[in-house]
C-alpha positions as CSV (number, residue, x, y, z in Angstrom):
1,M,-26.5,-7.0,1.2
2,P,-27.9,-9.4,-1.4
3,R,-28.7,-12.9,-0.5
4,R,-28.8,-16.2,-2.4
5,R,-30.4,-19.4,-1.1
6,G,-30.3,-18.1,2.5
7,R,-26.6,-17.2,2.6
8,K,-24.8,-13.9,2.3
9,V,-23.1,-13.0,-0.9
10,P,-20.2,-10.5,-0.6
11,L,-21.1,-7.1,-2.0
12,L,-18.0,-7.0,-4.3
13,S,-18.7,-10.4,-5.9
14,A,-22.4,-9.8,-6.6
15,R,-21.7,-9.0,-10.3
16,P,-20.8,-11.8,-12.7
17,G,-17.8,-9.8,-13.9
18,N,-16.3,-9.8,-10.5
19,A,-16.8,-13.5,-9.9
20,V,-13.4,-14.6,-11.2
21,L,-11.5,-11.6,-9.8
22,F,-12.7,-12.3,-6.2
23,A,-12.8,-16.1,-6.5
24,D,-9.6,-16.5,-4.6
25,P,-10.1,-15.3,-1.0
26,A,-6.5,-14.4,-0.6
27,K,-6.4,-12.2,-3.7
28,R,-9.8,-10.7,-2.8
29,N,-8.5,-9.7,0.6
30,A,-5.3,-8.3,-0.9
31,L,-7.2,-6.1,-3.3
32,L,-9.6,-4.8,-0.7
33,L,-6.7,-4.1,1.7
34,A,-4.9,-2.4,-1.2
35,M,-7.9,0.0,-1.4
36,C,-7.7,0.6,2.4
37,Q,-3.9,1.2,2.0
38,A,-4.6,3.8,-0.7
39,L,-7.0,5.7,1.6
40,Y,-4.7,5.4,4.6
41,M,-1.7,6.7,2.7
42,S,-3.8,9.4,1.0
43,G,-4.6,10.7,4.5
44,T,-1.0,10.4,5.5
45,S,0.3,12.2,2.5
46,L,-2.2,15.0,3.1
47,M,-0.9,15.4,6.6
48,I,2.7,15.3,5.4
49,S,2.0,18.0,2.9
50,T,0.1,20.3,5.3
51,S,1.0,19.6,9.0
52,P,4.6,21.1,8.9
53,L,3.1,24.2,7.3
54,V,0.2,24.3,9.8
55,G,2.8,23.9,12.6
56,H,4.9,26.7,11.2
57,M,1.8,28.9,11.0
58,L,0.6,28.1,14.5
59,A,3.7,27.5,16.6
60,T,5.5,30.4,18.3
61,D,8.7,28.5,18.2
62,K,9.3,27.6,14.5
63,T,11.7,24.8,15.4
64,L,8.5,22.9,16.5
65,A,6.9,23.1,13.1
66,T,7.5,19.3,12.5
67,L,6.2,18.4,16.0
68,P,2.7,17.4,14.8
69,I,4.0,15.0,12.2
70,A,6.4,13.6,14.8
71,F,3.5,13.1,17.1
72,H,1.7,11.3,14.3
73,H,4.5,8.7,14.4
74,V,4.3,8.6,18.2
75,G,0.6,7.8,17.9
76,I,1.3,4.9,15.5
77,M,4.0,3.7,17.9
78,C,1.6,3.8,20.9
79,A,-1.1,1.9,18.9
80,T,1.0,-0.9,17.4
81,L,1.2,-3.2,20.4
82,P,-2.5,-2.8,21.6
83,A,-3.7,-2.9,17.9
84,S,-1.8,-6.1,17.3
85,F,-3.3,-7.9,20.3
86,I,-6.8,-6.4,19.7
87,M,-6.8,-7.9,16.2
88,Q,-5.4,-11.2,17.6
89,R,-8.3,-11.3,20.0
90,F,-11.2,-9.8,18.0
91,G,-10.1,-10.1,14.4
92,R,-8.4,-7.9,11.8
93,R,-11.6,-6.3,10.4
94,N,-12.9,-5.2,13.8
95,G,-9.5,-3.7,14.6
96,F,-9.4,-1.8,11.4
97,L,-12.9,-0.5,11.9
98,M,-11.9,0.8,15.4
99,G,-9.0,2.6,13.9
100,A,-11.1,4.3,11.2
101,A,-13.5,5.5,13.9
102,I,-10.7,7.0,16.0
103,G,-9.2,8.6,12.8
104,F,-12.5,10.3,12.0
105,C,-12.7,11.9,15.4
106,A,-9.1,13.0,15.1
107,A,-9.8,14.8,11.8
108,L,-12.7,16.7,13.3
109,A,-10.5,17.8,16.2
110,A,-7.8,19.0,13.7
111,I,-10.4,21.1,11.8
112,Y,-11.4,22.8,15.1
113,A,-7.8,23.3,16.1
114,V,-7.0,25.1,12.9
115,F,-10.0,27.4,13.3
116,A,-9.0,28.1,16.9
117,A,-5.4,28.6,16.0
118,N,-4.5,26.2,18.8
119,F,-1.1,24.5,18.1
120,A,-1.3,22.2,21.1
121,L,-4.8,20.9,20.1
122,F,-3.7,20.5,16.5
123,T,-0.7,18.4,17.6
124,L,-2.9,16.3,19.8
125,S,-5.3,15.7,16.9
126,I,-2.4,14.5,14.7
127,L,-1.4,12.3,17.6
128,M,-4.9,10.8,17.5
129,A,-4.7,10.3,13.8
130,G,-1.4,8.5,14.3
131,F,-3.0,6.2,16.8
132,A,-5.7,5.4,14.3
133,N,-3.1,4.7,11.6
134,G,-1.4,2.3,14.1
135,F,-4.2,-0.1,13.1
136,A,-3.8,0.6,9.4
137,V,-0.1,-0.3,9.3
138,F,-1.2,-4.0,9.8
139,Y,-2.9,-4.1,6.4
140,R,0.2,-5.7,4.9
141,F,0.3,-8.4,7.6
142,A,-3.5,-9.0,7.2
143,A,-3.0,-9.7,3.5
144,A,-0.4,-12.3,4.4
145,D,-2.7,-14.0,6.9
146,T,-4.8,-15.8,4.2
147,A,-2.0,-16.0,1.6
148,G,0.0,-19.2,0.9
149,E,3.8,-19.1,0.9
150,A,3.9,-18.7,-2.9
151,F,1.6,-15.7,-2.9
152,R,2.7,-14.1,0.4
153,A,5.3,-11.7,-1.0
154,K,2.9,-10.7,-3.8
155,A,0.0,-10.1,-1.3
156,I,2.2,-7.8,0.7
157,S,3.3,-6.0,-2.5
158,W,-0.3,-5.7,-3.7
159,V,-1.3,-4.0,-0.5
160,M,1.7,-1.6,-0.6
161,A,0.9,-0.9,-4.3
162,G,-2.4,0.6,-3.1
163,G,-0.4,3.5,-1.7
164,L,0.4,4.5,-5.3
165,F,-2.9,6.2,-5.6
166,A,-2.1,8.2,-2.5
167,A,0.5,10.0,-4.5
168,F,-2.3,11.6,-6.5
169,I,-5.2,11.6,-4.1
170,G,-3.7,13.0,-0.9
171,P,-1.7,16.0,-2.2
172,E,-4.4,16.8,-4.8
173,V,-7.1,16.8,-2.1
174,A,-4.7,19.0,0.0
175,K,-4.3,21.5,-2.9
176,A,-8.0,21.6,-3.7
177,T,-9.1,22.1,-0.1
178,V,-6.4,24.2,1.4
179,G,-8.5,27.3,1.0
180,L,-11.9,25.7,1.3
181,F,-12.7,27.6,4.5
182,S,-10.8,30.8,3.5
183,P,-9.4,32.9,5.1
184,V,-8.7,30.0,7.5
185,L,-6.1,28.1,5.6
186,Y,-5.7,24.2,5.8
187,A,-8.8,23.5,7.8
188,G,-10.5,22.2,4.6
189,A,-7.7,19.7,4.1
190,Y,-8.6,18.0,7.4
191,A,-12.3,17.8,6.3
192,G,-10.9,15.7,3.4
193,L,-9.0,13.6,5.9
194,A,-12.3,12.9,7.7
195,C,-13.8,11.6,4.4
196,F,-10.9,9.2,3.9
197,Y,-11.6,7.5,7.2
198,V,-15.3,7.2,6.4
199,L,-14.4,5.5,3.1
200,T,-11.9,3.3,4.8
201,A,-14.7,1.9,7.1
202,V,-16.9,1.2,4.1
203,V,-14.1,-0.8,2.3
204,V,-12.7,-2.6,5.2
205,S,-16.2,-3.9,6.2
206,Q,-15.9,-6.1,3.1
207,V,-12.7,-7.8,4.1
208,R,-13.1,-11.5,5.0
209,I,-10.3,-12.8,7.2
210,P,-11.3,-15.7,9.6
211,R,-11.6,-14.5,13.1
212,P,-8.9,-16.2,15.2
213,V,-9.9,-18.9,17.6
214,V,-8.4,-18.1,20.9
215,D,-7.1,-21.1,22.8
216,R,-6.1,-19.9,26.2
217,T,-4.3,-23.2,27.0
218,A,-2.2,-23.1,23.8
219,S,1.5,-22.2,23.9
220,A,2.4,-18.6,22.9
221,G,5.4,-20.0,21.1
222,R,9.0,-19.3,21.8
223,P,10.2,-16.6,24.1
224,L,10.6,-13.3,22.4
225,R,14.4,-13.3,23.2
226,E,14.8,-16.5,21.2
227,I,12.9,-15.2,18.2
228,L,14.9,-12.0,18.1
229,A,18.2,-13.8,18.3
230,Q,17.7,-15.2,14.8
231,P,20.0,-13.4,12.3
232,A,17.2,-13.1,9.8
233,C,14.9,-11.5,12.4
234,V,17.7,-9.0,13.3
235,V,18.1,-7.9,9.7
236,A,14.3,-7.7,9.1
237,L,14.0,-5.4,12.2
238,L,17.0,-3.2,11.3
239,S,15.9,-2.8,7.7
240,G,12.3,-1.9,8.5
241,I,13.3,0.4,11.4
242,F,16.1,2.3,9.7
243,G,14.6,2.3,6.3
244,Y,11.5,4.0,7.7
245,A,13.6,6.4,9.9
246,T,15.7,7.4,6.8
247,M,12.5,8.2,4.9
248,S,11.0,10.1,7.8
249,L,14.0,12.2,8.6
250,V,14.6,13.4,5.0
251,M,10.9,13.6,3.9
252,T,9.6,15.5,6.9
253,S,12.1,18.4,6.4
254,T,11.7,18.6,2.6
255,P,8.7,21.0,2.6
256,L,10.4,23.3,5.1
257,A,13.7,23.2,3.2
258,M,11.9,24.0,0.0
259,F,10.1,26.9,1.7
260,G,13.4,28.2,2.9
261,C,14.7,28.1,-0.7
262,G,11.9,30.2,-2.0
263,F,9.5,27.4,-3.3
264,G,5.8,27.7,-2.7
265,F,3.2,25.2,-1.3
266,T,2.3,23.9,-4.8
267,D,6.0,23.1,-5.5
268,S,6.5,21.2,-2.2
269,A,3.2,19.4,-2.5
270,T,4.3,18.2,-6.0
271,V,7.6,16.9,-4.7
272,I,5.8,15.0,-1.9
273,Q,3.4,13.7,-4.6
274,L,6.3,12.4,-6.6
275,H,7.9,10.9,-3.5
276,I,4.7,9.0,-2.6
277,F,4.3,7.8,-6.2
278,A,7.9,6.4,-6.0
279,M,7.2,4.8,-2.7
280,F,4.5,2.6,-4.0
281,V,4.9,2.1,-7.8
282,P,7.7,-0.4,-7.3
283,S,5.3,-2.6,-5.3
284,F,3.8,-3.9,-8.6
285,F,7.0,-5.8,-9.1
286,T,8.8,-5.9,-5.7
287,G,7.1,-9.1,-4.7
288,N,8.3,-10.8,-7.9
289,L,11.9,-9.4,-7.4
290,I,11.9,-10.8,-3.8
291,R,10.7,-14.2,-5.1
292,R,13.5,-14.3,-7.7
293,Y,16.4,-12.7,-5.9
294,G,15.5,-13.0,-2.2
295,A,14.5,-10.4,0.4
296,T,18.0,-9.6,1.5
297,N,19.2,-8.7,-1.9
298,I,16.3,-6.4,-2.5
299,I,17.0,-4.7,0.9
300,A,20.6,-4.2,-0.2
301,V,19.4,-2.4,-3.4
302,G,17.2,-0.3,-1.2
303,V,20.1,0.8,0.9
304,A,22.1,1.8,-2.3
305,V,19.1,3.8,-3.7
306,N,18.7,5.7,-0.4
307,L,22.4,6.6,-0.5
308,A,21.9,8.0,-4.0
309,C,19.1,10.1,-2.6
310,V,21.5,11.6,0.0
311,A,24.1,12.3,-2.7
312,L,21.6,14.2,-4.9
313,N,20.3,16.3,-2.0
314,L,23.9,17.2,-1.0
315,A,24.6,18.2,-4.7
316,G,22.2,21.2,-4.8
317,V,18.9,22.8,-3.8
318,A,17.2,23.2,-7.2
319,F,13.7,21.9,-7.8
320,F,15.3,19.0,-9.7
321,N,17.4,17.9,-6.7
322,F,14.4,17.9,-4.3
323,A,12.2,16.1,-6.8
324,I,14.5,13.3,-8.0
325,A,16.1,12.8,-4.5
326,L,12.6,12.3,-2.9
327,A,11.7,9.9,-5.7
328,L,14.8,7.9,-5.0
329,L,14.0,8.0,-1.3
330,G,10.6,6.5,-2.0
331,V,12.1,3.6,-4.1
332,G,14.7,2.9,-1.5
333,W,12.1,2.8,1.3
334,N,9.9,0.5,-0.7
335,F,12.7,-2.1,-1.3
336,M,13.8,-1.9,2.4
337,F,10.4,-2.0,3.9
338,I,8.7,-4.7,1.8
339,G,11.9,-6.8,1.9
340,A,11.9,-6.4,5.7
341,T,8.2,-7.3,6.0
342,T,8.6,-10.4,3.9
343,L,11.7,-11.5,5.8
344,L,9.9,-11.0,9.1
345,T,7.0,-13.3,8.2
346,T,9.5,-16.2,7.9
347,V,10.9,-16.0,11.4
348,H,7.8,-16.5,13.5
349,T,5.0,-19.1,13.9
350,P,1.3,-18.1,14.0
351,P,1.1,-18.1,17.8
352,E,4.1,-15.8,17.9
353,R,2.7,-13.4,15.2
354,A,1.1,-10.8,17.4
355,K,4.0,-10.2,19.7
356,V,6.6,-10.2,16.9
357,Q,4.7,-8.0,14.5
358,G,3.6,-5.7,17.3
359,L,7.1,-5.3,18.6
360,N,8.5,-4.7,15.1
361,D,6.0,-1.9,14.4
362,F,6.3,-0.4,17.9
363,V,10.1,0.0,17.6
364,M,9.9,1.0,14.0
365,F,7.5,3.9,14.6
366,A,9.3,4.9,17.9
367,T,12.4,5.4,15.8
368,T,10.4,7.1,13.0
369,A,8.8,9.5,15.5
370,T,12.3,10.4,16.8
371,A,13.5,11.0,13.3
372,A,10.5,13.2,12.4
373,F,10.9,15.3,15.5
374,S,14.7,15.6,15.1
375,S,14.2,16.6,11.5
376,G,12.9,20.0,12.2
377,G,15.5,20.8,14.8
378,L,18.3,19.6,12.6
379,L,17.1,21.7,9.7
380,N,16.7,24.8,11.7
381,L,19.9,24.5,13.8
382,L,22.4,22.8,11.5
383,G,20.9,22.9,8.0
384,W,19.7,20.7,5.1
385,K,23.0,19.0,4.5
386,T,23.1,17.8,8.1
387,V,19.6,16.3,7.8
388,N,20.8,14.2,4.9
389,L,24.2,13.2,6.4
390,A,22.4,12.0,9.6
391,V,20.8,9.0,7.7
392,V,24.1,7.6,6.4
393,P,25.1,5.8,9.7
394,L,21.6,4.2,9.8
395,L,22.0,2.9,6.2
396,A,25.5,1.7,7.0
397,I,24.2,-0.4,10.0
398,V,21.7,-2.2,7.7
399,A,24.5,-2.8,5.1
400,V,26.7,-4.4,7.8
401,A,23.8,-6.5,9.1
402,L,23.2,-7.8,5.6
403,V,26.8,-8.9,5.3
404,W,26.7,-10.6,8.7
405,L,23.5,-12.5,7.7
406,H,25.1,-13.6,4.5
407,L,28.1,-14.9,6.4
408,Q,25.9,-16.7,8.9
409,R,24.0,-18.4,6.1
410,R,27.2,-19.5,4.4
411,V,28.4,-21.1,7.7
412,A,25.1,-22.8,8.2
413,A,24.7,-24.1,4.6
414,P,26.9,-27.2,4.9
415,A,25.1,-28.2,8.1
């Protein structure tokens, strides 16, 4: 690392052309974390594109084909609480580096499992990858740590926008490497996953977020029950949890539904690619929309877009239906998730951050894991239409919660 007058100079600001770009620490961190988000989501999209098919190839019971991706969400769920408190104690960067190391080991285990045709080991390796990604899901909160109130929604959006590149990188790496170790299919894709974790460690090492000062005598803030009782907190939790569950339930079954309709791997990978593109391209303006119209209004639009996705999936099983519906699903998820994340940052104080954010992501990914696991069973036993109808009650709950919050605010306004 270059030095100047005895002090360290960040690697990414060494060139004069980068001086202005990285002058603001909050923007610098947001951009670096956006790169990390791109790598994290590239690996996730690679697993989404391949793991149901690997599961179908290795599992004796084909209803378990989506079990590995369900275990991915279980891994995230199991990591969220410990990851939140590890980062509270040792700093965001150290936590992210730990997650990247775990993910690298998980990718190597997945390669071996595919070669050994061991479904149980493959499922365990995807569980480990999920645990690693349980650290990565805090990129958006890390960007908010050093951002002022005016930039906070944009910082979260910038990080989420990094996932846009995953729409191209992840599925394309999967397509290019699926036969790398032919005749053993899919093992090469997980070699690509290992590379993503190595690159993540390199980029995250450049993040500069002040390490928290732990005051063991300081108050931990309000009791969790009191924080969760806030109407805005309830809406933030429901929107994030059910928005993610809706996306997981429909998306996880899509490659299998397309396979059952006669489409090949390239077709399903292209649809997943379009879906991930739609998940993150709105992030370039979602932050501005939230600042202008408010988080709750953007969440409401997300609910409506997800309902449009359901309607299109119920209308037919042509490639057009799968592709456009999954694109709508991505946009709906983006509005609900970023709206929920922004709203959640307004309901807690810094001492309360770890427990609130940790609980939010724990419950969110527990629900998502349940949705992913249920997806394969619903598809095999009851069909594609049932998978789509199953998300309607979840979206209806969020819609009712939004109306309730609006009424609560109208009552509180005069006071």
